[in-house]
N, C-alpha and C positions, 0 to 999 in steps of 0.2 A: 452204702445205699442211702444213709441219712443225708450225706452231703449232696447226692444226686437229687433227692427229694427237695432239699432246700433250694438248690439251683433251679429246679423246675418251678417252684413257687415264685421265686423272684423273677424268672423269665416270663411267666404268665402274667404277673402283675405289670411288668414293663410293657408287654404287648397290649394289655388292656388299657393302660394309660395312653399309649400312642394310637389306640383304635386301629391297629394294623391287622385287619381281618385276613389278608393274604398270608402274613407271617403266622397268624394263629392256625390257619389250615395246615401249613407245612409243619408247624410244631406239633399239631395234633396227630398227624400221620406218623411223625418220628416217635412220639410218645407211645402210641399204640403198638408200633412195631417193636420198639425197644423193650416195653414191659413184657411182651409175649416171648421175645427171645430170652430175656432175663429169667422169667418165671419157669418156662418150659424146657430150657436147654442149659443155661449157665448155672442156675441154682442147684438142680439135681447133679450136675457134673462136679461142682465145687464141693458141695456138702455131702454127696452120696446119699441124700434122702429123696424119696419120691415126692412128687407134687401133691399127692393125696393127703398129706398131713394137715393138721388143723390150722397152724399158723400161716403157711403159704396160701391155703384156700381163703382164709379170712382176708389176708392182704390183697389177694387177687379180686375178691368181691368188692372191696373198698375202691380199688383202682378202676374196676368196671363201672361203678357208680360215678366216679370222677370223670371217666371218659364219656359216659352218657351225658352228664351235665355239660361237659365241654362241647360235645357235638350240638347240644341244644343251644348253647350260647352262640356257636357259629351260625346256626340256622336263624336265630333271632337277630343277630348283629349286635354291635356295641351301642350303648346309649350316646346321644349327642353331647350330653353334659355329664360330667362326673363330679359330684359334689358330696363332700363328707364321706361317711362310711355307713355300714349297716347299723351301727349302734346309735347313730345320731339322727335316725329317721323319725324318732319320737322323743317325748320328754317325760316318760313315765318312770316309776321307780326301777323297773326292770332295765330300762335303757341306761339309767344312771349307774346302776350296779355293774352292768356289762361294760360300760365305758370306763369305769374306775378300774376294773380288773384288767382291761386292755391296756390302760395307761401304766399299770404296775408291772407288766411283763418287761423284763430288762431288754433294752435296745430295740424293742419292736416299734415303739412310737417314732423314735428318731430315724430308724431304718425306713419306715414308710414315708416319713417326711422328706428325707433325702431322695428317695426313689421318685416321689411325686415331682420334686423340683427338677430332677434330671430329665424326666420323661415328658413333662407338660411344658408347652410353649408359654413363657412368661417373661416379663420385663423386670421382675423383682430379683434382687440379689438373694443369696442363700440366707443371710441374716434377716432380711426383710420377710422372706418366706417363713422362716421359723417364728418370727414375731407374729405374723398373720395366723399361723397355726395355734400359737398360744392364746391369741385373742379369741379365736373360734372356740378353743377349749373352755376358756373362762365364761364366754357368753352361753355356751351349751349347758354348763353346770348351773349357772344362775337360772336359766329357763327351767331346768329340772327342779330346782328349789321352788320356783314359783308354782310349777305344776303340782308338786307335793303339798304345798300350802293349800292349793285348791282341793286336792283329793282328800287330804287329812286336815280339815280346818280345826284350829284350836284358838281359844281366847287369849288375847295378848295379856301379858303380866301374870298369867296363872301358872303356879309351880307345876312341874312335871310330876305325874304320879309315880310312886315307887315301883309299881309293877312294870310300868313302861320303861323306866330307867334300867331295871334289872333285865328285862327282856331284850332290849336293844344293846345297852352297854355291856351286859353280862355276856351276850353272844359274841360281841366283838372282842372282849377280853379273852374268852375261851379260844377263839380262832387265833388270836395273836400268840397266846401261850402255846397252842399246838404248832404254830409255824416256827416258834423259837426252839421248842424242845424236840420236835419230831426228827430233825436231822441228827441231833445228838443220840437219840435212841436208835436211829437207823445205823449210824456208825458203830454204836456199842454192840449191836446185835449181829453185825456182819461176820465177826469171828466166832460166834457162838451157835449160829443156826446154819442149816444147810446139810449137805451130804456128809456122811462119815468119812473122815480123812484117815483111812486105815494104813498103817505102815506095811510096806512090801518087803523091806530089807532093813536090817539093823546091824550096826558094827559098834563094838565097844573096845576101848583101849585104856590101859592103866599104866602110867609111867611116873618115875620120880625125876623131877626137874627136867633137864634136857637129855637124860640118859635113855637108853633103849627101852621100849615098852616092856613091862613085866608080864602083862597079860593082854592078849589080843584074841578076840572071838567074833564070829559072825553068826547071824541067824537069818535064814531064809524060809526053810520049810517048818521051822519051829515057832512060827508066829501063828497063834491059835486064836480064832474068832470066838468070842464069848457067846454062849447060848443064853436063853432066858433063865434056865435053871442055874447056870454058872454065875450069872449076874445076881440072882437072888441069894445064892450062897455067900457071895462076896459081901453084899449089903448086910446080910444077917451077921456076919463075923465082925463087921466094923460098926455095928449099930450103936455100941456104947461110946464110940469116939464121935463127938458132935462135929468136929471139923471134918472128919472123913465122911460122915453121913451127909453133911450139907454139900460137900464137894461132889459126892457120887450122885446126888439127886439131880444134878444138871445133865446127866447122860442116860442113855438107854443101852441095852445089851449090844446093839449094832455098833455103838461108838467105842466099845472096849475090846482090846486084844491083849493077849498075854504073850510076852516075848521070853523065850527060854535060851539062856546061854549055858554052854557046857563048862564044867569046872576047870578042865584043862585048857590051857592056851593052845591055839592052833600053830603057834610059832615058838621056838626055843628062845630063851633069854640069852642070846649070844653077846654078852658084854665083853669087850676087850679087857685084858688084864689091867692096863693103866686106868681105864675108866672105873673098873671094879675097886682098885686101890683108892682112887680118888673119892668114890662114893663111901667106902668104909671110913676113910679119913674124915669126911664131912659128918658122917653119922656119929663117930666117936667124939669129935670136937664140938658138937652142938651147933654146927653151921645151919643156916636157914635152908630147910628142904621142904618141898611141897610135893604131895602126891596128886597128880592130875588124872581125872577121869573124863574121857570124851566119849559121848554116845551120839552116833550118827544115824539118823532115821531117814529113809527114803519112802515117802508117802505117795499115794495114788493121785492126790489132788494138788500137790505142790511140785512144780518142775524141779526146784532145787532141793538138795538135801537139807534137812533140819538138824542142826548140831546143838547138843546140850553139853556144857562143860561145867565142871565143878572142881574145887581144889580143897585138899585137906592139908593143913600145916602140921608137920611133925614137931611135937613138943614133948617135954617130959611129963607125960600124963599118967593116969592111974593104970593104964594097960601096958605102959613101958614099950611103946611101939618101936622106938629106936633100938633098944637093947635086943628085942626079939629079931629085928631085921639084921642086926650084926651077927647074932648067933646063927641065923638062917643062912647068911651068906658065907660064913667062915667054916661051917661044918660040912663034911663030905656028904653026910646023910643025916637028915633031921626031920622029925615029925612036928617041928615047931609050927605053930599057927599064929599068924600076925593078923590081928583084928584092926581094921581101919573104920572107925565109926562114922556115921553120918556122911557118907560119900556116895552111896548107891541108893537113889530114891526108889521108893516102892511104886509110886505112880508118877507118870509124866504126861502132861497134856500138851498136845501139838496144836497150836493156833497160828494160822497164816504161815509166816516164815520163821517162827521161833518155837522153842520147846520150854515149857515151864514145869519145874519139878514141884511135886507136892510131897513133903516129908510126912507121911502118915506111918505111925508105928506098925511094925509087923505084927502078926497075930500072937507072937510070943513076946512082944514088947521091945524087940531089937530092930535096928536098922543099920546095916553095915555091909562091907565087903570083906571077904576073908582071903588072905594069901597063904597058901599052903606050901610047905617045903617039900 
């Protein structure tokens, strides 16, 4: 629709420059018919929304005003001479500011200049036409300066007052700072504000290197939305942890959900005997082994699944993870518990297409995943 509006503006400008009143009448009828077909038939059919909503009504009222002015222009006819533009009819401070804003809009000045050269009968080349426009621009600005000297007379050679410099220069500096930093703030806030991106489905898998996953689980109905009381209890429990409290202050109860995974895997660890022997050999000989955790989240505002992955390298640490894994795999029945620390995050934030883990200590001071035999 924006492209159609842009084409409409350019077409009306071309008809205006050519003073083609007959083409203007045909274009007006086509525009009136097209806007009514679009607003009353195509938009409700495509979007499944009625015309009575606020945005379509406001847009239609604006288009009605445009059609009214266009019809009035047809009745009055086009002027015999087309000189300058609406900003250059006077030389006041308001005309100067409006003309400067118009000149700073990207590509608008050169687009109007090229459109004028194409549609107006002239003997000038395109470069001569651009030079003429530059001369007109310079003369207009000089005349605005002269008018401002008349409207705000000052003595020559007298230093400018401090309040005047702060009022004019300070305002310009603040505007420039706002123009520089506002896009950065806008992009920074894109991923932090808006509708809650609640997970609808969660999958988790734990495996060692390339071997079959040890633990696989899914969570659909066990994704619980936090209430205000649940959120208050959570913030009260982590109030002594400054990092956790600062992180939680960025969210409300509607932004937080709890995902529950069952202790038992939904699939058996059907490792072929050769792979099992190879894994036991790697565990016994100190080969480099990594435990990979993959968490896949399907959220309501992101079309693609968001994947969080982390890795824990098996080393000879104080919990003797390798030795416990060997005993767990070689025994026919064992109550051995293998603790893999710092692999399952307590909190995960989903922003855009990525998931970020926040390792905040559990209420008992631990953060780990446990593999039971």
